[in-house]
N, C-alpha and C positions, 0 to 999 in steps of 0.2 A: 504493499500499498503506500503511496507515495507522500501521505504525513507522518507515515512509520517514523521518523528521527526527526520530529521538529525540536519535540522536548531535548533532545540530547542538544541539538544546534544552540538552541537557546541558553542551555546548561554551559555550552563553552562560552557564549557572550557573556556568562556572569564572568568566567574567570579573567576579562579583561577590568572587572571594578577593583576598587581598591582594594588592599589586603585585608583591610578589617571590616571591608562590608563581607554581610552571610550568604553563602552560598546555598541555592537551594537544594543540592545534592549533597549538602552537608546537614541538614535538619536532622535534629537527634528523632524526626519521625513521629507520629500521630498516636493517639489513644491505641485505636486496633488497625494494623497490617492493613495494606489494600494495596492493588496493582498499582502502579504513578499511571498517569496521564499518559499517551503517546503524544499531545501536541500541547501541553501546557506542564509550568513546571510545577513544583509543587506548592508555592507559595500562590501563583496565578492561581492556581485550581483552589487555594482559599478564600482567593478575593471572590470568585466566581460563585463560590456556594453561599458566603455572606449575601453576597447583592438580591441574589435569589432567593434567601429564605424569609419569612414571615416576618419576623422579626426586624429584619430593615424595612420591610414596608409600611409598618406601622410606625415606623421612627416620625412621619411626615404628619402623624396628626400628635405626635406626642411636644407640651409646651417644653422650650428652653428656661427663658425666666419669668415670662407672664404671662396667666392663666387663661385662657381661651381667648386671646386678641381679636377686637374684631377688624384689626387690619390687615391687608393680605401682604404684607411686607416684613411681619418679625417675622425673627428667627425661630425655627423649628428644631427638634432633635436631628430631624434628617438634614436641614440643608448646613446647619452645624457641621455634622460628620462630614458632609462633601468638602465642609472649607478646610476641615483640619486634613483632610487628605490631599487637597489642591495644594497648601502648606506644606506639607512633609513631605509631597512629593518633590517639591520645587527644590528643598533643604536638601534631601538626600540623591536629587539630579546632579546637584550641583559640586554635592561631597563624592561624588563618583559610587554609591552606595546602594543596597539595591529597593529600586522603587517599587517593584512587586512586594517586599515584605510590609514596606510600611503604607502601601496602599491599604493592605489587606486588613493592618492592626487598627489604620485611623477607619474603617469602614465600619469593624466590628465592636469597637471601645464603649458606644455608648447601648448596647442590645438590651443591655441590661436595666436600663433606665427605666423610673416610674414613670406613669403618669404625673402631670403639675410640676414637673421638674423638681428640683432638691427639695422642695416641701414633701410633695411625695415621698422622696426617700427617708426623710426626717420624720414621718409619721409611721412610717416599717418599721423603719428601724427603733422606735420606741416600742412597735405593738408586739412586736417577733420577739419570744426571748432571745433566740440565738443570733439577734440582730439584724441588718441589712446596712451592705452598700454594693452600690450600683455597679462597681467593678468585677465584684465575686459576680453578683448576677448577671452579669455580660459574660461570663466564663462559664456560668452555670448554662445557659441559654443555648451555647455553642457544644458544650460536651454532651449537653442529655434533655435539653426542654424542644428546641428542633426537632424536626421529622418525626412526629410520635415519640417522643423519647428516644429515640438512636442518635440524635448530634449529629453535629455536622463531622465530626472528627477530623480537626483541624492540626494542623502540625505544631509543635512546640513552641517553636518561637512566635508564631501568632497569638498562641493563648497565653504565651507571658508575656506579652506586650500588651494585649486586654486586660489582663489581671491587675499588671502596674500600672496602667497611666495615671490612675487618680493620685491624686496631690492632699488630698485629707487635710485641706486648708493649710498646708506648708506653704512658707515663703519661696518663691522661685528658688531652684539652686540653694536649696538650705539645708541645714542638717536633717531631720525629716523629710527631704526631697524624694528619696529612695534609690535603688537603682534598678535599671531594666538592662540584661546582660547583653542584646543584641546594641547596636549605633541606630541599626533603623528603630528601634523600638522606644531608645531617647530623644531621637528624632520627634516620634509622634506625643510623647509625653509634653515635649517645648510645645508642639504645634496647637496640640489641644488647648494652652495657655494664651496662644497670641490669636487665637481665633475667638475663643469667647471674649476676652478683656477689650477687643475691638467692636466685635456686633454687638454685646452686650451695652456698648457707651450708645452704638445707633439706637437700638429697642429703646432704650432709657429717654434718650433726647426724644425720638418719634412718642412715646406716651404721655412727653412733657415732666417728668420728677428731675430732669436734670437739663440744662442748655449747656453748649459746647464750650461756652464760655466759662463753665464750672469746672471744669477740667483742671487736676495739679498743673501749675504753671511749670514746674520743673520737668514733668512728663512731656506737655507740650512744646517745651521748649529742644528736648532732645529726641522725642519720636514724632513730633508735626502735630500737627490739629486735626487733618483727615484722614477718614477711614484708611485709605490707599495709600497715604505716605506712612501712620505707623506700623501697618503691615511691612509693608517694604522696609524699612529699619529695622527691626526686629527681627525679619527675615535675614537680608544681610548681614548683620551682627552676630546671629547663629553661626550664618557658614564661614565667615571671619575668624571668627572666636572659634570654630571645632575645625577649620584649614586642616588640623593633623589628621583628621578622617581621611583624607585622601590618603594617605600612607606616603606623599609624595616627600616627605621631609624625612622618614623612618621615624625613629625613638620608640618611646613606651607605648601602649597601646591609650590611643586618647579618649576622651567621653566629648559628649555632647554640651556646648557649655554657649553661654552670652558673654560678654565685658561689664567687669563689675558696674560701669556706671550705668547700664543698660539695664542690667538684673535690677540696679536701685530703684531705677524711676519703675521700671514694669510691677515691681510691687508697688509702692507708693499709687501706681492706677489701679490695680487689684486692690488694695486695701481703701480705695477712694470708691469703688464700685460697691464692695462688701455695707460699706457704711452708708451709701447715698442711694443705693438702688437697690441690692438684693433685700437687706433690711425692711425697706419700705414694701416689695412685694410679696417678702414674707408676711407682712404686717397686715398686708391686705388679702391673704391668702384661708383665712381662718375656716371661710366655706369648705374650700378643697381641702382641707385636713377632715374636717366631721365629713365629708364624702370617704373620706380613705377610711376613719375610724368603722363608720358606718358597712361598708363594705366588707372590711375586718369581722365585725362581730356579729354581723349577718350571714357571712359564709360560713363562719366556726359555727352555727348554730344550724343552716340548712346546707350540710356537706351535698346534697343531690342536687344543688344548683351548679356546681362544678362540672365543665366540662368531662365527658365519659373516660377520655383517656386519662384524665384525673388519676381517676379508681381503680387504674392497673399497675400502679405505683406503688412502693412498700414505702413514701415517706409518709412522716407524720401528717395529720390535719393541718395542722398550721403552717406549716411548709408548702404544702399544697396550696392554701389562700392565697400565702405570700407570692408562690410562682402567678398565681392566675391572676392576682391584683398589679404587681411590676407589669406585667405581659399587658394590659390596658393600653388604650390611647384614653386623651382625658375625654373624649366625646363618649366614648364606652360606657365610661367609668360614670361621667352622669348620668348617662340613658339609665342605667343600672340601679342605680340610686332614685332615681325617679319612680321608677316602675316598681320598686321596695317599697317606696314611700306610698304608691298608692294603693298596693294591695294592704299598707298596715293602717288604711283612714278608714 
């Protein structure tokens, strides 16, 4: 067959990448062994599996920051995911790393996010005794929940990048930042930050919570005032600061980083968003907190309302309920609560 050796050719091209790039043929493998694809590398196959899965489609109806916004131009989990992918691919391409791996991690990093953004995550974390973190749930989605309990069977490198993308509120590159083993995974972690601190500013201005003139002057002076200028400055700084990742200068294994001045103002901008934007969005979200609480309590008492495939699993009831709620879109969760309210009037 004419396509039989395409994967081999693609893997051969990867040998021209930086010596620090992850080669797909050197992957640690999948949870379950399977025959390789004749036309795609392992990471390309992972990317395609993520794009075609149900959890990825639902991202278009999941909130990023603002709850069920009326405008058409607010960021959703899907548009955020695509922005992260674009930024990560730009950086790894410049550093001669593995673009397919970075793309797969980026596209899968938020598959486990709850409806109603971080507000939904906070409520589930408080309700479920085992706690809830969206990065862990994203890994659970690709390992177990997709494909009727079979999971997507992704490579170790993509799974690690998905699990470790979360920053847990830590300063950018701070002591609690955490380490991803592949440089491509490190890029995705920084790309996530670059994406959301910029598009969340745009959403906050659009919602009338802040004005462009409110942004911290040091951040504006160094990064720029416009959305495109800030992203361009941050991306170029990551590339310049991480140039050792290209392998052109030899030396010890590099890390993906930013210059000290840019890290400082990026953290200033991030803190500004926590104080002026995220806190206000959460203060206005008591209704959705109640929605998640009601769904959790109702489903614990009415296990029969869970989809049939959940009955086949050995997990405890509370974990099944968490999986179900975390997979809901904003509108689905709101519709279900309206139905529950209607039945109990």
